[in-house]
C-alpha positions in Angstrom: -14.6 4.1 -1.4 -18.0 3.0 -0.1 -18.5 6.5 1.2 -18.0 7.8 -2.3 -20.6 5.5 -3.7 -23.3 6.3 -1.1 -22.7 10.0 -0.5 -24.2 11.2 -3.8 -20.9 12.5 -5.2 -21.1 12.7 -9.0 -19.4 10.2 -11.2 -16.9 12.7 -12.5 -16.0 13.7 -8.9 -15.5 10.1 -8.0 -13.4 9.5 -11.0 -11.2 12.6 -10.1 -10.7 11.3 -6.6 -9.7 7.8 -7.8 -7.3 9.3 -10.4 -5.7 11.4 -7.7 -5.3 8.4 -5.4 -3.8 6.3 -8.3 -1.3 9.1 -9.0 -0.3 9.4 -5.4 0.0 5.6 -4.9 2.2 5.3 -8.1 4.6 7.9 -6.6 4.6 6.0 -3.3 5.5 2.8 -5.3 8.4 4.6 -6.9 9.7 5.8 -3.6 9.4 2.3 -2.1 11.3 0.8 -5.0 14.1 3.3 -4.5 14.1 2.5 -0.8 14.3 -1.3 -1.5 17.2 -0.8 -3.9 19.0 1.4 -1.4 18.6 -1.1 1.4 19.8 -4.0 -0.7 22.8 -1.9 -1.7 23.5 -1.1 1.9 23.5 -4.7 3.1 24.9 -6.1 -0.2 22.4 -9.0 -0.2 20.1 -9.0 -3.2 18.7 -12.6 -3.1 15.3 -12.6 -1.3 15.8 -16.3 -0.5 18.9 -15.6 1.5 18.2 -15.8 5.2 20.3 -12.7 5.7 18.2 -10.7 3.3 17.2 -7.4 5.0 13.9 -7.5 6.9 13.3 -3.9 6.0 13.7 -4.6 2.3 11.4 -7.6 2.6 8.8 -5.5 4.4 9.1 -2.7 1.8 8.7 -5.1 -1.0 5.6 -6.6 0.5 4.1 -3.1 0.9 5.1 -2.1 -2.6 3.5 -5.3 -4.0 0.3 -4.6 -2.1 0.1 -1.1 -3.4 0.6 -2.3 -7.0 -2.4 -4.6 -6.5 -4.4 -1.6 -5.0 -3.5 0.6 -8.0 -4.7 -2.1 -10.4 -8.0 -2.4 -8.6 -8.5 1.3 -8.5 -7.7 1.6 -12.2 -10.3 -1.2 -12.9 -12.8 0.7 -10.8 -12.0 3.9 -12.6 -12.6 2.2 -15.9 -16.0 0.9 -14.7 -17.0 4.3 -13.1 -16.0 6.6 -15.8 -18.6 7.3 -18.5 -17.5 6.6 -22.1 -17.5 10.3 -23.0 -15.3 11.3 -20.1 -12.9 8.4 -20.6 -12.3 9.5 -24.2 -11.1 13.0 -23.1 
C-alpha cells in the first residue's frame, strides 16, 4: 500500500485497487469459512477448546480472523482515501 501512496497513482485508482482487494479478500474469507466447517464436520469435533480439535481448522480460523481484520483496515483506508463526491456514487 505504501507503493500506491508514493507512486503518484490517482486517488480514484487507489480506491479502485483497494475495493478490488477487499472484494477478493471477502471471497477468500467465505472459502476459508466453508473449509473450516468442512474440516469440523470431517473430524466431528466443533469445540475449539477440545485438545483434539483439528489443527487445520484452528489454522484456517486464525487465517480467516486475520483477513477479517485486514478487510476492516482496508475499508477504513478506503473511506479516508475516497473523496466525498466519489463515495456518494
